[in-house]
C-alpha positions as semicolon CSV with decimal commas, in nm:
position;residue;x (nm);y (nm);z (nm)
1;M;-1,543;0,974;2,667
2;F;-1,326;0,692;2,791
3;L;-1,083;0,442;2,637
4;T;-0,832;0,201;2,791
5;I;-0,539;0,015;2,635
6;S;-0,391;-0,277;2,828
7;T;-0,102;-0,514;2,772
8;T;0,049;-0,804;2,961
9;G;0,416;-0,880;3,012
10;S;0,686;-1,058;3,209
11;P;1,002;-0,957;3,399
12;E;1,200;-0,995;3,073
13;R;0,945;-0,798;2,873
14;P;0,753;-0,585;3,125
15;A;0,407;-0,461;3,046
16;T;0,514;-0,113;3,158
17;D;0,694;-0,082;2,822
18;L;0,356;0,057;2,720
19;G;0,466;0,382;2,884
20;F;0,763;0,407;2,647
21;L;0,539;0,337;2,347
22;L;0,281;0,599;2,446
23;H;0,546;0,851;2,559
24;K;0,351;0,887;2,883
25;H;0,504;0,790;3,221
26;P;0,299;0,530;3,411
27;G;0,370;0,708;3,741
28;K;0,211;1,037;3,636
29;T;-0,135;1,174;3,565
30;Q;-0,122;1,418;3,276
31;A;-0,374;1,661;3,128
32;F;-0,373;1,804;2,775
33;S;-0,581;2,090;2,642
34;T;-0,765;2,022;2,317
35;S;-0,987;2,240;2,098
36;H;-1,298;2,079;2,248
37;G;-1,204;1,995;2,608
38;T;-0,937;1,844;2,829
39;A;-0,778;1,503;2,774
40;H;-0,644;1,317;3,076
41;V;-0,397;1,025;3,057
42;F;-0,343;0,803;3,359
43;Y;-0,259;0,442;3,444
44;P;-0,508;0,253;3,666
45;E;-0,255;-0,030;3,686
46;A;0,115;-0,046;3,598
47;T;0,309;-0,361;3,685
48;A;0,545;-0,587;3,495
49;Q;0,257;-0,832;3,445
50;L;-0,024;-0,591;3,351
51;C;-0,027;-0,229;3,243
52;T;-0,335;-0,025;3,150
53;A;-0,333;0,326;3,005
54;A;-0,657;0,525;3,012
55;L;-0,759;0,824;2,802
56;L;-1,043;1,032;2,946
57;L;-1,177;1,322;2,741
58;E;-1,387;1,589;2,912
59;V;-1,607;1,770;2,662
60;D;-1,828;2,074;2,718
61;P;-2,134;2,029;2,490
62;V;-2,244;2,391;2,531
63;A;-1,902;2,513;2,420
64;L;-1,925;2,287;2,117
65;V;-2,256;2,445;2,014
66;R;-2,116;2,794;2,053
67;R;-1,829;2,701;1,826
68;G;-2,061;2,538;1,573
69;Q;-1,938;2,187;1,653
70;G;-2,246;2,043;1,824
71;K;-2,420;1,953;1,501
72;G;-2,542;1,610;1,423
73;R;-2,496;1,377;1,131
74;G;-2,419;1,539;0,799
75;G;-2,345;1,875;0,964
76;A;-2,711;1,968;1,027
77;P;-2,867;1,992;1,376
78;D;-3,064;1,683;1,471
79;A;-3,304;1,915;1,652
80;A;-3,284;2,242;1,840
81;L;-3,260;2,072;2,178
82;A;-3,018;1,810;2,047
83;Q;-2,753;2,078;2,013
84;Y;-2,738;2,103;2,393
85;V;-2,859;1,760;2,505
86;N;-2,653;1,501;2,318
87;D;-2,405;1,217;2,362
88;R;-2,091;1,415;2,286
89;P;-1,951;1,420;2,641
90;Y;-1,999;1,047;2,691
91;A;-1,977;0,842;2,368
92;A;-1,655;0,778;2,178
93;S;-1,659;0,962;1,844
94;S;-1,447;1,177;1,617
95;L;-1,376;1,396;1,920
96;L;-1,201;1,107;2,091
97;A;-1,024;1,014;1,767
98;V;-0,880;1,366;1,740
99;A;-0,773;1,358;2,106
100;L;-0,614;1,018;2,045
101;S;-0,405;1,156;1,759
102;G;-0,304;1,463;1,956
103;V;-0,215;1,301;2,286
104;F;-0,053;0,987;2,139
105;R;0,090;1,147;1,824
106;S;0,430;0,974;1,833
107;A;0,277;0,634;1,913
108;L;0,030;0,676;1,626
109;K;0,324;0,732;1,390
110;G;0,505;0,425;1,519
111;R;0,787;0,617;1,688
112;C;0,942;0,531;2,022
113;T;1,231;0,765;2,097
114;A;1,360;0,596;2,413
115;R;1,325;0,237;2,292
116;P;1,293;0,235;1,910
117;E;1,280;-0,145;1,888
118;L;0,952;-0,155;2,086
119;A;0,758;0,021;1,811
120;E;0,826;-0,264;1,568
121;Q;0,715;-0,536;1,808
122;A;0,365;-0,680;1,815
123;R;0,243;-0,729;2,171
124;P;-0,078;-0,855;2,337
125;L;-0,326;-0,568;2,349
126;R;-0,672;-0,523;2,497
127;V;-0,872;-0,215;2,402
128;E;-1,194;-0,127;2,582
129;I;-1,442;0,149;2,500
130;P;-1,744;0,137;2,732
131;V;-1,975;0,353;2,517
132;L;-1,927;0,359;2,141
133;P;-2,194;0,485;1,900
134;A;-2,237;0,232;1,620
135;R;-2,474;0,321;1,338
136;G;-2,509;-0,029;1,201
137;G;-2,491;-0,206;1,535
138;P;-2,265;-0,491;1,647
139;E;-2,277;-0,647;1,301
140;L;-2,104;-0,343;1,150
141;V;-1,847;-0,341;1,430
142;H;-1,751;-0,696;1,337
143;R;-1,740;-0,612;0,965
144;L;-1,494;-0,331;1,039
145;F;-1,265;-0,496;1,297
146;D;-1,275;-0,868;1,213
147;P;-1,052;-0,832;0,899
148;L;-0,783;-0,645;1,095
149;G;-0,617;-0,931;1,282
150;W;-0,786;-0,909;1,623
151;D;-0,835;-1,243;1,800
152;L;-1,144;-1,115;1,982
153;V;-1,393;-0,852;1,866
154;Q;-1,673;-0,809;2,116
155;A;-1,950;-0,556;2,060
156;E;-2,204;-0,581;2,339
157;P;-2,518;-0,369;2,281
158;V;-2,597;-0,113;2,551
159;P;-2,969;-0,123;2,646
160;L;-3,171;0,197;2,625
161;D;-3,261;0,157;2,991
162;E;-3,165;-0,141;3,205
163;R;-3,480;-0,085;3,411
164;F;-3,697;-0,137;3,104
165;P;-3,548;-0,421;2,895
166;E;-3,856;-0,422;2,674
167;W;-3,738;-0,092;2,527
168;G;-3,460;-0,280;2,354
169;D;-3,104;-0,179;2,277
170;S;-2,961;0,163;2,199
171;R;-2,732;0,242;1,908
172;Y;-2,434;0,217;2,143
173;V;-2,208;-0,080;2,211
174;R;-1,939;-0,171;2,460
175;L;-1,635;-0,256;2,249
176;V;-1,359;-0,496;2,351
177;L;-1,069;-0,583;2,119
178;E;-0,799;-0,838;2,200
179;G;-0,508;-0,949;1,985
180;E;-0,136;-0,930;1,923
181;L;-0,066;-0,619;1,716
182;K;0,176;-0,333;1,697
183;L;0,045;-0,048;1,910
184;A;0,069;0,197;1,619
185;D;-0,150;-0,029;1,403
186;A;-0,415;-0,050;1,674
187;L;-0,417;0,327;1,728
188;R;-0,444;0,402;1,356
189;Q;-0,739;0,166;1,323
190;L;-0,918;0,336;1,612
191;Y;-0,839;0,682;1,475
192;V;-1,020;0,597;1,151
193;L;-1,297;0,367;1,270
194;L;-1,430;0,563;1,571
195;P;-1,579;0,842;1,356
196;V;-1,680;0,583;1,094
197;L;-1,895;0,395;1,348
198;D;-2,040;0,722;1,479
199;D;-2,104;0,823;1,116
200;A;-2,053;1,189;1,204
201;K;-1,770;1,437;1,241
202;H;-1,763;1,737;1,468
203;Y;-1,550;1,947;1,235
204;W;-1,549;2,062;0,873
205;V;-1,414;1,797;0,636
206;A;-1,155;1,953;0,405
207;P;-0,961;1,791;0,116
208;D;-0,661;1,723;0,343
209;E;-0,879;1,470;0,528
210;V;-0,813;1,232;0,237
211;D;-0,440;1,245;0,313
212;K;-0,509;1,184;0,683
213;L;-0,726;0,885;0,597
214;L;-0,463;0,729;0,372
215;R;-0,183;0,788;0,622
216;A;-0,379;0,628;0,905
217;G;-0,500;0,350;0,675
218;D;-0,154;0,264;0,547
219;G;-0,106;-0,112;0,551
220;W;-0,468;-0,213;0,612
221;L;-0,730;0,009;0,448
222;A;-0,661;-0,064;0,079
223;A;-0,730;-0,436;0,125
224;H;-1,019;-0,392;0,371
225;P;-1,345;-0,532;0,228
226;E;-1,536;-0,229;0,365
227;N;-1,296;0,040;0,244
228;A;-1,571;0,213;0,041
229;L;-1,798;0,246;0,344
230;I;-1,506;0,350;0,565
231;S;-1,395;0,619;0,319
232;S;-1,747;0,754;0,270
233;R;-1,828;0,780;0,639
234;Y;-1,485;0,910;0,740
235;L;-1,515;1,186;0,481
236;A;-1,870;1,276;0,591
237;R;-2,016;1,129;0,271
238;H;-1,847;1,395;0,059
239;K;-1,869;1,233;-0,286
240;R;-1,572;1,401;-0,453
241;L;-1,338;1,339;-0,161
242;T;-1,460;0,981;-0,124
243;Q;-1,398;0,914;-0,492
244;D;-1,049;1,060;-0,464
245;A;-0,974;0,842;-0,161
246;L;-1,103;0,525;-0,330
247;E;-0,901;0,589;-0,645
248;R;-0,585;0,638;-0,442
249;L;-0,659;0,326;-0,238
250;E;-0,709;0,136;-0,562
251;L;-0,363;0,245;-0,671
252;V;-0,224;0,092;-0,354
253;R;-0,432;-0,224;-0,389
254;L;-0,336;-0,281;-0,752
255;A;0,030;-0,221;-0,671
256;E;0,001;-0,495;-0,411
257;A;-0,202;-0,725;-0,637
258;D;0,019;-0,678;-0,943
259;G;0,343;-0,708;-0,748
260;S;0,271;-0,846;-0,406
261;E;0,534;-1,111;-0,441
262;V;0,778;-1,078;-0,155
263;E;1,028;-0,867;-0,343
264;E;0,784;-0,677;-0,562
265;L;0,618;-0,456;-0,303
266;D;0,756;-0,105;-0,324
267;N;0,848;-0,126;0,045
268;A;0,990;-0,478;0,028
269;V;1,363;-0,510;0,073
270;D;1,639;-0,745;-0,026
271;E;1,663;-0,951;0,294
272;N;2,028;-1,045;0,233
273;C;2,143;-0,683;0,216
274;D;2,402;-0,651;0,493
275;T;2,382;-0,287;0,597
276;Q;2,311;-0,091;0,913
277;E;2,099;0,154;0,714
278;R;1,750;0,084;0,585
279;P;1,792;-0,160;0,292
280;V;1,698;-0,042;-0,055
281;P;1,371;-0,201;-0,175
282;L;1,417;-0,451;-0,456
283;A;1,161;-0,262;-0,664
284;V;1,402;0,035;-0,655
285;H;1,696;-0,190;-0,749
286;R;1,495;-0,313;-1,047
287;R;1,397;0,035;-1,167
288;D;1,756;0,154;-1,128
289;A;1,884;-0,144;-1,329
290;I;1,632;-0,076;-1,606
291;L;1,716;0,295;-1,618
292;A;2,089;0,219;-1,626
293;A;2,040;-0,025;-1,915
294;L;1,829;0,225;-2,109
295;R;2,096;0,493;-2,064
296;A;2,367;0,250;-2,178
297;A;2,159;0,170;-2,486
298;G;2,125;0,538;-2,571
299;A;1,747;0,504;-2,591
300;A;1,534;0,817;-2,633
301;R;1,197;0,668;-2,738
302;V;1,088;0,398;-2,492
303;L;0,796;0,154;-2,461
304;D;0,687;0,031;-2,117
305;L;0,487;-0,280;-2,206
306;G;0,263;-0,394;-1,922
307;C;0,308;-0,055;-1,756
308;G;0,051;-0,114;-1,481
309;Q;0,004;0,200;-1,272
310;G;0,291;0,384;-1,443
311;Q;0,575;0,371;-1,188
312;L;0,843;0,327;-1,454
313;V;0,680;0,580;-1,687
314;Q;0,689;0,830;-1,402
315;A;1,060;0,765;-1,346
316;L;1,135;0,804;-1,718
317;L;0,952;1,138;-1,734
318;R;1,193;1,282;-1,480
319;D;1,481;1,246;-1,729
320;P;1,466;1,485;-2,028
321;A;1,685;1,242;-2,227
322;Y;1,370;1,040;-2,298
323;T;1,185;1,231;-2,567
324;E;0,893;0,990;-2,611
325;I;0,755;0,748;-2,353
326;V;0,467;0,509;-2,419
327;G;0,302;0,300;-2,151
328;M;0,080;0,015;-2,265
329;D;-0,137;-0,218;-2,058
330;V;-0,431;-0,450;-2,123
331;S;-0,618;-0,310;-1,821
332;V;-0,811;0,013;-1,881
333;R;-0,851;0,058;-1,507
334;A;-0,476;0,032;-1,453
335;L;-0,421;0,293;-1,726
336;N;-0,671;0,530;-1,563
337;L;-0,483;0,495;-1,237
338;A;-0,155;0,552;-1,418
339;A;-0,296;0,872;-1,567
340;K;-0,393;0,985;-1,219
341;R;-0,048;0,898;-1,083
342;L;0,116;1,097;-1,365
343;R;-0,132;1,385;-1,328
344;L;-0,182;1,390;-1,704
345;E;-0,474;1,634;-1,682
346;R;-0,257;1,891;-1,503
347;M;0,061;1,827;-1,698
348;G;0,211;2,114;-1,896
349;E;0,200;2,103;-2,275
350;R;0,573;2,042;-2,324
351;Q;0,573;1,753;-2,078
352;S;0,249;1,600;-2,204
353;T;0,385;1,571;-2,559
354;R;0,647;1,326;-2,427
355;V;0,410;1,065;-2,285
356;R;0,121;0,846;-2,409
357;L;-0,079;0,570;-2,247
358;L;-0,221;0,299;-2,474
359;Q;-0,458;0,011;-2,412
360;G;-0,352;-0,308;-2,586
361;S;-0,259;-0,673;-2,556
362;L;0,084;-0,822;-2,615
363;A;-0,085;-1,130;-2,760
364;Y;-0,128;-0,942;-3,091
365;T;0,093;-0,737;-3,319
366;D;0,036;-0,365;-3,289
367;K;0,163;-0,113;-3,547
368;R;0,160;0,159;-3,281
369;L;0,461;-0,010;-3,116
370;A;0,690;-0,007;-3,419
371;G;0,998;0,212;-3,453
372;Y;1,100;0,264;-3,090
373;D;1,451;0,260;-2,949
374;A;1,370;0,034;-2,654
375;A;1,094;-0,173;-2,496
376;V;1,071;-0,281;-2,132
377;L;0,879;-0,583;-2,004
378;S;0,925;-0,557;-1,629
379;E;0,775;-0,850;-1,434
380;V;0,535;-0,929;-1,719
381;I;0,613;-1,266;-1,874
382;E;0,549;-1,470;-1,557
383;H;0,186;-1,352;-1,561
384;L;0,122;-1,522;-1,896
385;D;0,040;-1,887;-1,957
386;P;0,348;-2,053;-2,112
387;E;0,159;-2,138;-2,431
388;R;0,097;-1,765;-2,488
389;L;0,463;-1,667;-2,468
390;P;0,527;-1,725;-2,843
391;A;0,254;-1,470;-2,919
392;L;0,419;-1,210;-2,696
393;E;0,758;-1,301;-2,838
394;Y;0,654;-1,233;-3,196
395;A;0,450;-0,920;-3,111
396;V;0,755;-0,761;-2,944
397;F;1,064;-0,907;-3,112
398;G;0,919;-0,989;-3,452
399;S;0,664;-0,713;-3,522
400;A;0,748;-0,410;-3,307
401;R;1,120;-0,495;-3,316
402;P;1,270;-0,220;-3,100
403;R;1,645;-0,182;-3,106
404;T;1,670;-0,282;-2,738
405;V;1,443;-0,503;-2,526
406;L;1,472;-0,542;-2,148
407;V;1,293;-0,831;-1,976
408;T;1,290;-0,885;-1,599
409;T;1,139;-1,181;-1,414
410;P;1,176;-1,345;-1,072
411;N;1,450;-1,601;-1,016
412;V;1,273;-1,897;-0,854
413;E;1,600;-2,028;-0,710
414;Y;1,614;-1,724;-0,482
415;N;1,275;-1,802;-0,325
416;V;1,440;-2,009;-0,052
417;R;1,590;-1,686;0,082
418;W;1,247;-1,532;0,151
419;E;1,163;-1,655;0,500
420;S;0,800;-1,541;0,470
421;L;0,740;-1,740;0,148
422;P;0,620;-2,100;0,210
423;A;0,824;-2,370;0,039
424;G;0,700;-2,454;-0,308
425;H;0,491;-2,135;-0,344
426;V;0,536;-1,878;-0,619
427;R;0,578;-1,517;-0,513
428;H;0,234;-1,410;-0,633
429;G;-0,088;-1,601;-0,690
430;D;-0,118;-1,473;-1,048
431;H;0,223;-1,608;-1,155
432;R;0,182;-1,886;-1,412
433;F;0,545;-1,988;-1,368
434;E;0,875;-1,878;-1,218
435;W;1,197;-1,976;-1,391
436;T;1,540;-2,080;-1,275
437;R;1,835;-1,892;-1,420
438;A;1,900;-2,177;-1,665
439;E;1,536;-2,180;-1,782
440;F;1,530;-1,804;-1,833
441;R;1,856;-1,810;-2,026
442;A;1,737;-2,094;-2,244
443;W;1,416;-1,907;-2,331
444;A;1,595;-1,577;-2,392
445;G;1,863;-1,745;-2,601
446;E;1,602;-1,901;-2,830
447;V;1,419;-1,570;-2,865
448;A;1,745;-1,398;-2,958
449;R;1,835;-1,668;-3,210
450;R;1,496;-1,662;-3,383
451;H;1,472;-1,285;-3,414
452;G;1,828;-1,169;-3,469
453;Y;1,917;-1,025;-3,129
454;G;2,213;-1,056;-2,898
455;V;2,133;-1,106;-2,530
456;E;2,311;-1,043;-2,201
457;F;2,198;-1,133;-1,850
458;V;2,213;-0,883;-1,565
459;P;2,154;-0,966;-1,196
460;V;1,914;-0,737;-1,008
461;G;1,945;-0,716;-0,631
462;D;2,189;-0,902;-0,409
463;D;2,360;-1,169;-0,625
464;D;2,370;-1,464;-0,388
465;P;2,668;-1,693;-0,467
466;E;2,449;-2,004;-0,426
467;V;2,106;-1,915;-0,565
468;G;2,174;-1,601;-0,769
469;P;1,986;-1,268;-0,763
470;P;1,619;-1,226;-0,662
471;T;1,540;-1,079;-1,006
472;Q;1,703;-1,165;-1,338
473;M;1,714;-0,931;-1,637
474;A;1,779;-1,009;-2,003
475;F;1,922;-0,726;-2,216
476;F;1,843;-0,788;-2,584
477;T;2,006;-0,584;-2,861
478;A;1,922;-0,610;-3,230
479;A;2,211;-0,769;-3,424
480;D;2,286;-0,452;-3,621
481;H;2,314;-0,247;-3,298
482;T;2,546;-0,464;-3,089
483;D;2,765;-0,164;-3,012
484;H;2,510;-0,064;-2,745
485;T;2,551;-0,377;-2,534
486;D;2,878;-0,315;-2,351
487;H;2,777;-0,391;-1,989
488;S;3,023;-0,451;-1,711
489;T;2,760;-0,670;-1,543
490;R;2,725;-0,894;-1,851
491;T;2,709;-1,264;-1,763
492;G;2,624;-1,427;-2,097
493;R;2,538;-1,364;-2,461
494;T;2,360;-1,540;-2,747
495;D;2,325;-1,436;-3,112
496;G;2,088;-1,567;-3,378
497;T;1,921;-1,498;-3,708
498;D;1,602;-1,312;-3,784
499;R;1,268;-1,454;-3,893
500;T;1,095;-1,242;-4,159
501;P;0,776;-1,103;-3,998
502;K;0,446;-1,112;-4,182
503;E;0,290;-0,767;-4,200
504;G;-0,014;-0,734;-3,971
505;E;0,014;-1,093;-3,853
506;A;-0,183;-1,178;-3,536
507;A;0,062;-1,357;-3,313
């Protein structure tokens, strides 16, 4: 089995930096013992202009059979002779993927001890695998690699016998990939997709393979259009494990879809944070601000309206001060994923009595929401059409009427600080609007006036002196509970009078 990785460079950025990234010196030939053979790493060429690293895996097919690893697809022998006469020593497969992860472990994890900055840099890469089994042919190769950012994906069929072209092509291809990627991203893709194309694994697939798949697929697998096929083949078509993997990938995908605006990703950071340490993600700033406001309000029974996959509910459960937590969302699928995140089926009786997940729409009044200390609408209102906001307003402030209401929403003025966000674009395609600070305060002030609440405004994230914070939060307190609204971060307040709600009214 043979694989090469090449990169080009210049005197200022030499191609031999590949040696630092792979943790293998270009001037040496190294051998590594694996459970199924010997892996050799060497550099056919290593100059400042071009550097190529080669991985050669020597496999003993007889030894594989003796260890029970020479079996074919699905774990059953293809035939008695096939156990001894097969493609294992020559064609890239799960054996090469395992060797790749063992020999280039640090590179696969995106670590570069000697030159840490190199691991974060995309560089021109060329990957060649001369013999790759592809059950599905070149068309499947393109379906798997085309969505991953490669400029060139070439899958040239290998003929059964060049002397007899009429016999046609084999199930093998010669793979060439070219593009500008981080080395770790390229290695993780190969680690997953080599056994997927072979559609076989040489070892027993255990439940921890799901964790390996998700780790290697971090950043690309959840959004891949073929993630179901990839998961099934990688996990040897094990239905339970495949379902588990797809549900966890869906959690990731929905988190990105529901909050993929620049600051809403859990790993996104406040770009103006001036610190030598890793900046705190804005999603964490927002959760911390919400939790601090709930503690200041003395809330014990809390509604998370538009709870999505249950991130805030999970955070609330960690604090015993919250005796009852209700998450509500219009999406049944999101609620199922939230239940899985919270491990409701495995939760102890005492803990499970504190939490409920409800399906419902904020466009209608709901008696189940009445009588709570606090309600949170975190990044919810901007997903509604403006003409539907009065319905939400009455359902929450008029009908449910919790003592405290927290509303967070993006501050559109801050968008100019996100370098990756094109001018004039909202942070997420599903946003119906994004408000300035003045627009948000005007809306919140009117809501407070109509329903008898006081309101304060709290910045979330770095409060830029010119454009304000990336996220803005309104802290509403019912007029007869104003003693709970003493915030040092208060920036404004409005009071109003209540409108008498009509019992059971559809907003």
